[in-house]
C-alpha positions in Angstrom: 63.3 -47.7 123.4 66.5 -48.0 125.8 66.8 -44.8 125.4 63.6 -43.2 126.3 64.0 -45.4 129.8 67.0 -44.0 130.3 66.3 -40.3 129.7 63.0 -41.2 131.8 65.7 -42.4 134.7 67.9 -39.2 134.6 65.3 -36.7 134.5 63.5 -38.2 137.5 66.6 -38.9 139.0 66.8 -35.0 138.8 63.7 -34.0 139.9 64.2 -36.3 142.8 67.5 -34.3 143.4 66.3 -30.8 142.9 62.8 -31.1 144.6 63.4 -30.2 147.6 65.8 -27.3 146.8 62.7 -26.1 145.1 60.6 -26.5 147.9 62.6 -24.5 149.9 63.3 -21.7 147.4 59.4 -21.1 147.4 59.3 -21.6 151.1 62.1 -18.5 151.4 60.0 -16.1 148.4 57.2 -16.7 150.2 58.4 -15.5 153.7 60.1 -12.8 152.0 57.0 -11.8 150.6 55.4 -11.6 154.1 57.8 -9.6 155.5 57.7 -6.9 153.0 54.0 -6.7 153.5 54.7 -6.9 157.0 57.0 -3.9 156.8 54.5 -1.8 154.2 51.7 -2.1 156.8 54.5 -0.8 159.6 55.6 2.1 157.3 51.6 3.0 157.4 50.7 2.9 160.3 51.0 5.5 162.7 54.7 6.8 164.5 55.5 5.1 167.5 52.9 1.8 168.3 51.3 0.1 165.4 47.4 -0.4 165.9 48.4 -4.2 167.4 50.6 -2.4 169.9 54.0 -3.7 168.2 57.1 -1.8 167.0 59.1 -2.8 164.1 61.5 -4.1 166.3 58.8 -6.9 167.3 58.3 -7.3 163.2 61.3 -8.0 162.9 62.2 -10.5 165.6 58.8 -12.2 165.0 60.4 -13.0 161.5 
């Protein structure tokens, strides 16, 4: 019984230590997806200004 308790304590500690890194990783992936989507929308827009009046520089700076 002590072995199971010890194993659960170790796994719980690992989860507590790894959770912030995993949350940050998921957050960064979501931002990357949003940047790719914005770049794709900009690439499909007519040359010069986009429909909202933003240039690619404005989109990159907003991120």
